[in-house]
C-alpha positions as CSV (number, residue, x, y, z in Angstrom):
1,M,-122.1,-2.7,-45.1
2,K,-123.0,-4.8,-48.1
3,Y,-120.6,-3.6,-50.9
4,C,-117.0,-2.7,-51.1
5,S,-116.5,1.1,-51.6
6,S,-113.3,0.4,-53.6
7,C,-114.6,-2.1,-56.2
8,G,-118.3,-2.6,-55.6
9,S,-118.1,-6.3,-54.8
10,T,-120.2,-7.9,-52.1
11,V,-118.2,-7.9,-48.8
12,E,-117.8,-10.6,-46.2
13,F,-117.9,-10.1,-42.5
14,R,-115.0,-12.0,-41.1
15,V,-111.7,-11.7,-39.1
16,P,-109.0,-10.7,-41.6
17,K,-105.6,-12.2,-41.5
18,G,-103.5,-10.5,-38.8
19,D,-106.5,-9.0,-37.0
20,T,-108.5,-10.1,-34.0
21,L,-111.9,-8.6,-34.7
22,P,-114.4,-9.3,-37.5
23,R,-114.4,-6.6,-40.3
24,H,-116.1,-6.1,-43.6
25,V,-113.6,-7.6,-46.1
26,C,-113.8,-7.6,-49.8
27,P,-112.9,-11.0,-51.2
28,N,-112.4,-9.5,-54.7
29,C,-109.9,-6.6,-54.0
30,G,-108.8,-7.5,-50.4
31,A,-109.9,-4.1,-49.0
32,V,-110.6,-4.2,-45.3
33,H,-113.3,-1.7,-44.3
34,Y,-112.8,-0.5,-40.7
35,Q,-115.7,1.0,-38.8
36,N,-114.6,3.1,-35.8
37,P,-116.4,5.1,-33.1
38,K,-117.9,8.5,-34.0
39,I,-116.7,11.6,-32.0
40,V,-119.3,14.1,-30.9
41,V,-117.9,17.5,-29.9
42,G,-119.7,20.4,-28.2
43,A,-119.5,23.3,-25.9
44,L,-120.9,24.5,-22.6
45,P,-121.2,28.2,-23.4
46,E,-121.3,30.4,-20.3
47,W,-122.5,34.0,-19.8
48,E,-122.5,35.6,-16.3
49,G,-123.2,32.3,-14.5
50,R,-125.8,31.0,-17.0
51,V,-125.4,28.4,-19.7
52,L,-126.6,28.3,-23.3
53,L,-128.9,25.5,-24.2
54,C,-130.5,24.6,-27.6
55,R,-133.9,23.0,-28.0
56,R,-133.6,20.4,-30.8
57,A,-135.4,20.7,-34.1
58,I,-134.2,17.3,-35.3
59,E,-134.2,13.7,-34.2
60,P,-133.1,12.1,-32.1
61,R,-134.8,13.7,-29.2
62,H,-136.7,16.4,-31.1
63,G,-138.0,19.2,-28.8
64,M,-135.6,18.3,-26.0
65,W,-132.8,20.6,-24.7
66,T,-129.1,20.1,-25.1
67,L,-125.7,21.8,-25.3
68,P,-124.6,22.7,-28.8
69,A,-122.9,19.6,-30.1
70,G,-122.6,17.3,-33.0
71,F,-120.3,15.0,-35.0
72,M,-116.8,16.1,-35.6
73,E,-115.9,16.7,-39.2
74,N,-112.7,15.7,-41.0
75,E,-109.8,18.1,-41.0
76,E,-110.9,20.0,-37.8
77,T,-109.7,19.8,-34.2
78,T,-112.1,18.9,-31.5
79,A,-112.1,22.5,-30.3
80,E,-112.8,23.8,-33.8
81,G,-115.7,21.3,-34.0
82,A,-117.1,22.6,-30.7
83,A,-117.0,26.2,-32.0
84,R,-118.5,25.2,-35.4
85,E,-121.4,23.3,-33.8
86,T,-122.1,26.2,-31.5
87,L,-122.2,28.6,-34.4
88,E,-124.4,26.2,-36.5
89,E,-126.9,25.3,-33.7
90,A,-127.1,28.6,-31.8
91,C,-125.6,31.2,-34.2
92,A,-123.3,32.0,-31.2
93,R,-119.7,32.9,-31.2
94,I,-117.6,31.5,-28.4
95,D,-114.1,31.5,-26.9
96,V,-113.4,27.8,-26.5
97,G,-111.9,27.0,-23.1
98,P,-110.5,23.8,-21.6
99,M,-111.8,20.4,-22.5
100,Y,-114.3,19.6,-19.7
101,T,-115.9,16.2,-20.1
102,L,-115.0,13.1,-22.1
103,I,-117.7,10.5,-22.0
104,D,-117.5,7.1,-23.7
105,V,-120.8,5.7,-25.0
106,P,-119.8,2.3,-26.2
107,Y,-123.2,0.8,-26.9
108,I,-123.6,3.3,-29.8
109,S,-119.8,3.5,-30.6
110,Q,-119.5,7.2,-29.7
111,V,-117.2,9.4,-27.7
112,H,-118.6,12.7,-26.5
113,I,-116.2,15.6,-25.8
114,I,-117.5,18.9,-24.3
115,Y,-115.5,22.0,-23.8
116,R,-116.2,24.9,-21.4
117,A,-116.6,28.1,-23.4
118,R,-117.4,31.7,-23.0
119,L,-120.0,33.5,-25.1
120,L,-118.4,36.4,-26.8
121,D,-121.7,38.4,-26.9
122,L,-125.4,37.9,-26.6
123,D,-126.0,37.8,-30.4
124,F,-127.4,34.3,-30.6
125,R,-130.5,32.7,-32.2
126,P,-131.7,29.3,-33.3
127,G,-129.8,27.7,-36.1
128,E,-131.2,25.2,-38.6
129,E,-131.1,22.3,-36.1
130,S,-132.6,24.3,-33.1
131,L,-136.2,25.4,-32.3
132,E,-135.0,27.9,-29.7
133,V,-131.9,28.8,-27.7
134,A,-131.8,30.3,-24.3
135,L,-129.5,31.1,-21.3
136,F,-130.4,29.2,-18.1
137,D,-129.5,29.6,-14.5
138,E,-129.0,26.3,-12.6
139,A,-132.4,26.6,-11.0
140,D,-134.1,26.9,-14.4
141,I,-132.4,24.0,-16.2
142,P,-135.2,21.8,-17.6
143,W,-133.7,18.6,-16.2
144,E,-136.5,16.4,-17.3
145,Q,-136.2,17.7,-20.8
146,I,-132.5,17.2,-21.3
147,A,-132.0,15.2,-24.5
148,F,-129.0,13.1,-23.6
149,R,-127.5,11.6,-20.5
150,T,-124.0,12.8,-21.5
151,I,-125.3,16.4,-21.5
152,A,-127.1,16.0,-18.1
153,L,-123.9,14.5,-16.6
154,T,-121.8,17.4,-18.0
155,L,-124.2,20.0,-16.6
156,R,-124.3,18.4,-13.2
157,H,-120.4,18.4,-13.1
158,Y,-120.4,22.0,-14.2
159,F,-122.8,23.2,-11.5
160,A,-121.0,21.1,-8.8
161,D,-117.6,22.4,-9.8
162,R,-118.9,26.0,-9.9
163,R,-120.3,25.6,-6.3
164,S,-117.0,24.1,-5.0
165,G,-114.8,26.5,-7.0
166,N,-112.7,23.5,-8.1
167,W,-112.8,23.0,-11.8
168,A,-111.8,19.5,-13.0
169,F,-111.6,17.5,-16.2
170,H,-114.3,14.7,-16.0
171,T,-114.3,11.3,-17.7
172,A,-117.1,8.7,-17.6
173,S,-118.6,5.8,-19.5
174,I,-122.3,5.3,-20.0
175,D,-122.3,1.6,-20.8
176,T,-126.0,0.8,-20.9
177,P,-128.8,2.2,-23.1
178,P,-131.6,4.2,-21.5
179,P,-134.9,2.3,-20.9
180,G,-136.8,1.7,-24.1
181,Y,-133.7,2.3,-26.4
182,V,-133.5,-0.1,-29.3
183,L,-130.0,-0.8,-30.5
184,P,-129.5,-0.5,-34.2
185,G,-130.2,-3.7,-36.0
186,Q,-132.0,-5.2,-33.0
187,P,-135.7,-5.9,-32.7
188,P,-137.6,-3.7,-30.2
189,H,-138.3,-5.3,-26.8
190,G,-141.9,-5.5,-25.9
């Protein structure tokens, strides 16, 4: 951040009085600009033992498979966001079930929340952000082509819970970037 969104002045990055962490502070109007983690919400849509996956038409991870998910919007609940993302990415209507995984991804300041969900019908197709959508049995999951570690972890929990018959709420933290990942603002390692 370079400029204050309140008055347009150049901001300083410092610890404001009464705080413990550096923030973007406007020396002109005194506004403190907080930057907080982003929340990613999504669904694990089920139909007769199969799960719905979307092949990404956008970066990051273009062409890879994922569950329908994306950034939560203002003025919606996490469950509403999961249903909206499923409709946007797979043109699929779902009955949102229980929250299933909550995975912290601190190195990119995100929290990923995935709900179990039931497809209401088989009327689905790729949305704007998907190349294709399909139902997969466990044996057919393209594990090497799953876009994100949070999604792979969620799918592994799902199939393990289904085999055991014991459904649980799962939490985790993925603290380190994948190999080759370049943190924003950092030079690539070579």
